[in-house]
LOTILUM-682158 format. One record per residue: residue number from 1; x, y, z of N, C-alpha, C in turn. Coordinates in steps of 0.02 Angstrom, whole numbers, plus 50000, padded with zeros to 5 digits. Each point is the difference from the previous one (the first is absolute). Layout:
// residues N
<r k="NUM" n_east="X" n_north="Y" n_up="Z" ca_east="X" ca_north="Y" ca_up="Z" c_east="X" c_north="Y" c_up="Z"/>
...
END
This chain:
// residues 65
<r k="1" n_east="56277" n_north="50873" n_up="51419" ca_east="49959" ca_north="49958" ca_up="50043" c_east="50020" c_north="49927" c_up="49991"/>
<r k="2" n_east="50007" n_north="49965" n_up="50054" ca_east="50019" ca_north="49929" ca_up="49999" c_east="49938" c_north="49958" c_up="49988"/>
<r k="3" n_east="49995" n_north="49968" n_up="49941" ca_east="49941" ca_north="49961" ca_up="49983" c_east="49996" c_north="49935" c_up="50041"/>
<r k="4" n_east="50054" n_north="49981" n_up="50033" ca_east="50000" ca_north="49940" ca_up="50041" c_east="49986" c_north="50015" c_up="50073"/>
<r k="5" n_east="49989" n_north="50064" n_up="50017" ca_east="49987" ca_north="50019" ca_up="50069" c_east="49935" c_north="49968" c_up="50025"/>
<r k="6" n_east="49999" n_north="49983" n_up="50064" ca_east="49941" ca_north="49971" ca_up="50032" c_east="49982" c_north="50043" c_up="50060"/>
<r k="7" n_east="49936" n_north="50015" n_up="50006" ca_east="49974" ca_north="50037" ca_up="50057" c_east="49951" c_north="49954" c_up="50036"/>
<r k="8" n_east="50008" n_north="49995" n_up="50065" ca_east="49956" ca_north="49958" ca_up="50041" c_east="49949" c_north="50045" c_up="50035"/>
<r k="9" n_east="49935" n_north="49987" n_up="49990" ca_east="49947" ca_north="50037" ca_up="50034" c_east="49958" c_north="49948" c_up="50036"/>
<r k="10" n_east="50011" n_north="49993" n_up="50065" ca_east="49966" ca_north="49948" ca_up="50038" c_east="50021" c_north="49933" c_up="49971"/>
<r k="11" n_east="49952" n_north="49959" n_up="49981" ca_east="50014" ca_north="49934" ca_up="49972" c_east="50008" c_north="50002" c_up="49924"/>
<r k="12" n_east="49993" n_north="50058" n_up="49969" ca_east="50001" ca_north="50007" ca_up="49928" c_east="50069" c_north="50024" c_up="49976"/>
<r k="13" n_east="50028" n_north="49964" n_up="49952" ca_east="50063" ca_north="50020" ca_up="49969" c_east="49985" c_north="50031" c_up="49932"/>
<r k="14" n_east="50030" n_north="50059" n_up="49988" ca_east="49989" ca_north="50036" ca_up="49937" c_east="50067" c_north="50003" c_up="49963"/>
<r k="15" n_east="49999" n_north="49982" n_up="49936" ca_east="50060" ca_north="50004" ca_up="49959" c_east="50038" c_north="49935" c_up="49997"/>
<r k="16" n_east="50061" n_north="50005" n_up="49972" ca_east="50043" ca_north="49942" ca_up="49996" c_east="49973" c_north="49945" c_up="49956"/>
<r k="17" n_east="49958" n_north="50017" n_up="49952" ca_east="49972" ca_north="49950" ca_up="49956" c_east="49940" c_north="49963" c_up="50029"/>
<r k="18" n_east="49977" n_north="50023" n_up="50059" ca_east="49942" ca_north="49969" ca_up="50032" c_east="49936" c_north="50017" c_up="49963"/>
<r k="19" n_east="49943" n_north="49973" n_up="50024" ca_east="49937" ca_north="50013" ca_up="49967" c_east="49978" c_north="50073" c_up="50006"/>
<r k="20" n_east="49956" n_north="50020" n_up="49955" ca_east="49969" ca_north="50065" ca_up="50004" c_east="49965" c_north="50008" c_up="50067"/>
<r k="21" n_east="50004" n_north="50059" n_up="50030" ca_east="49968" ca_north="50013" ca_up="50064" c_east="49949" c_north="50056" c_up="49990"/>
<r k="22" n_east="49939" n_north="49989" n_up="50026" ca_east="49948" ca_north="50051" ca_up="49996" c_east="50005" c_north="50044" c_up="50062"/>
<r k="23" n_east="50012" n_north="50065" n_up="49988" ca_east="49999" ca_north="50050" ca_up="50054" c_east="49941" c_north="50045" c_up="49984"/>
<r k="24" n_east="49947" n_north="49997" n_up="50042" ca_east="49939" ca_north="50035" ca_up="49982" c_east="49961" c_north="50022" c_up="50061"/>
<r k="25" n_east="49958" n_north="50049" n_up="49991" ca_east="49956" ca_north="50025" ca_up="50052" c_east="49977" c_north="50069" c_up="49980"/>
<r k="26" n_east="49950" n_north="50026" n_up="50035" ca_east="49975" ca_north="50067" ca_up="49984" c_east="50052" c_north="50053" c_up="50018"/>
<r k="27" n_east="50000" n_north="50055" n_up="49963" ca_east="50047" ca_north="50054" ca_up="50015" c_east="49988" c_north="50028" c_up="50070"/>
<r k="28" n_east="49937" n_north="50009" n_up="50018" ca_east="49983" ca_north="50028" ca_up="50065" c_east="49943" c_north="49960" c_up="50030"/>
<r k="29" n_east="50007" n_north="49980" n_up="50062" ca_east="49946" ca_north="49964" ca_up="50034" c_east="49964" c_north="50047" c_up="50048"/>
<r k="30" n_east="49938" n_north="49983" n_up="50016" ca_east="49961" ca_north="50043" ca_up="50044" c_east="49993" c_north="49971" c_up="50070"/>
<r k="31" n_east="50026" n_north="49941" n_up="50011" ca_east="49995" ca_north="49969" ca_up="50066" c_east="50021" c_north="49928" c_up="49998"/>
<r k="32" n_east="49999" n_north="49968" n_up="50058" ca_east="50022" ca_north="49931" ca_up="50009" c_east="49957" c_north="49951" c_up="49961"/>
<r k="33" n_east="49934" n_north="50004" n_up="50006" ca_east="49956" ca_north="49952" ca_up="49968" c_east="50006" c_north="50000" c_up="49924"/>
<r k="34" n_east="49998" n_north="50058" n_up="49967" ca_east="50009" ca_north="49999" ca_up="49927" c_east="50069" c_north="49973" c_up="49980"/>
<r k="35" n_east="50051" n_north="50016" n_up="50038" ca_east="50067" ca_north="49976" ca_up="49984" c_east="50003" c_north="49924" c_up="50004"/>
<r k="36" n_east="49969" n_north="49971" n_up="50052" ca_east="50000" ca_north="49927" ca_up="50008" c_east="49959" c_north="49967" c_up="49944"/>
<r k="37" n_east="49944" n_north="50030" n_up="49981" ca_east="49960" ca_north="49972" ca_up="49944" c_east="50040" c_north="50000" c_up="49935"/>
<r k="38" n_east="50034" n_north="50055" n_up="49986" ca_east="50040" ca_north="50004" ca_up="49939" c_east="50057" c_north="49949" c_up="50002"/>
<r k="39" n_east="50033" n_north="49996" n_up="50057" ca_east="50057" ca_north="49953" ca_up="50006" c_east="49976" c_north="49928" c_up="49990"/>
<r k="40" n_east="49944" n_north="49982" n_up="50029" ca_east="49974" ca_north="49932" ca_up="49992" c_east="49982" c_north="49986" c_up="49927"/>
<r k="41" n_east="49966" n_north="50047" n_up="49968" ca_east="49981" ca_north="49990" ca_up="49930" c_east="50062" c_north="49992" c_up="49955"/>
<r k="42" n_east="50050" n_north="50042" n_up="50011" ca_east="50060" ca_north="49996" ca_up="49959" c_east="50039" c_north="49936" c_up="50014"/>
<r k="43" n_east="50003" n_north="49979" n_up="50064" ca_east="50034" ca_north="49938" ca_up="50017" c_east="49965" c_north="49940" c_up="49966"/>
<r k="44" n_east="49934" n_north="50001" n_up="49998" ca_east="49962" ca_north="49946" ca_up="49968" c_east="50015" c_north="49997" c_up="49926"/>
<r k="45" n_east="50002" n_north="50058" n_up="49967" ca_east="50016" ca_north="50003" ca_up="49929" c_east="50071" c_north="49974" c_up="49987"/>
<r k="46" n_east="50048" n_north="50024" n_up="50040" ca_east="50070" ca_north="49980" ca_up="49991" c_east="50008" c_north="49925" c_up="50011"/>
<r k="47" n_east="49963" n_north="49971" n_up="50046" ca_east="50005" ca_north="49928" ca_up="50014" c_east="49973" c_north="49959" c_up="49942"/>
<r k="48" n_east="49951" n_north="50025" n_up="49965" ca_east="49971" ca_north="49964" ca_up="49943" c_east="50049" c_north="49995" c_up="49942"/>
<r k="49" n_east="50044" n_north="50048" n_up="49993" ca_east="50042" ca_north="50005" ca_up="49940" c_east="50053" c_north="49946" c_up="49996"/>
<r k="50" n_east="50041" n_north="49981" n_up="50045" ca_east="50019" ca_north="50030" ca_up="50064" c_east="50060" c_north="50048" c_up="49993"/>
<r k="51" n_east="49999" n_north="50053" n_up="50040" ca_east="50055" ca_north="50048" ca_up="50002" c_east="50014" c_north="50017" c_up="50073"/>
<r k="52" n_east="50064" n_north="50008" n_up="50017" ca_east="50014" ca_north="50028" ca_up="50066" c_east="49969" c_north="50070" c_up="50003"/>
<r k="53" n_east="49977" n_north="50020" n_up="50058" ca_east="49962" ca_north="50063" ca_up="50006" c_east="50024" c_north="50041" c_up="50059"/>
<r k="54" n_east="50008" n_north="50065" n_up="49988" ca_east="50016" ca_north="50049" ca_up="50052" c_east="49946" c_north="50053" c_up="49997"/>
<r k="55" n_east="49967" n_north="50012" n_up="50057" ca_east="49948" ca_north="50052" ca_up="50004" c_east="50034" c_north="50066" c_up="50017"/>
<r k="56" n_east="49982" n_north="50052" n_up="49963" ca_east="50029" ca_north="50067" ca_up="50011" c_east="49945" c_north="50052" c_up="49993"/>
<r k="57" n_east="49995" n_north="50042" n_up="50050" ca_east="49954" ca_north="50057" ca_up="49996" c_east="50024" c_north="50054" c_up="50047"/>
<r k="58" n_east="49968" n_north="50057" n_up="49998" ca_east="50017" ca_north="50056" ca_up="50044" c_east="49937" c_north="50022" c_up="50035"/>
<r k="59" n_east="50007" n_north="50020" n_up="50063" ca_east="49943" ca_north="50025" ca_up="50037" c_east="49992" c_north="50075" c_up="49990"/>
<r k="60" n_east="50054" n_north="50036" n_up="50002" ca_east="49998" ca_north="50072" ca_up="49993" c_east="50048" c_north="50020" c_up="49945"/>
<r k="61" n_east="49974" n_north="50014" n_up="49942" ca_east="50043" ca_north="50017" ca_up="49944" c_east="50009" c_north="50075" c_up="49997"/>
<r k="62" n_east="50060" n_north="50021" n_up="50013" ca_east="50016" ca_north="50071" ca_up="49999" c_east="50014" c_north="50022" c_up="49928"/>
<r k="63" n_east="49961" n_north="50045" n_up="49976" ca_east="50010" ca_north="50027" ca_up="49933" c_east="50013" c_north="50075" c_up="50006"/>
<r k="64" n_east="50064" n_north="50018" n_up="50006" ca_east="50015" ca_north="50072" ca_up="50008" c_east="49981" c_north="50039" c_up="49938"/>
<r k="65" n_east="49981" n_north="50062" n_up="50009" ca_east="49981" ca_north="50042" ca_up="49942" c_east="50058" c_north="50015" c_up="49954"/>
END
């Protein structure tokens, strides 16, 4: 793995010696409103620290048997 590699996700750059990036969110969301509430709360927390933030969640998590 190249430790100097950089990945661009929207306006956030990950790697290459850049700052720590928070990638967070619930594993499964139940709808638009809860997802937006979670995203806003996490964005607020990340801004206080401050950390670049990427919201990640899934709407339909397939868990095969």
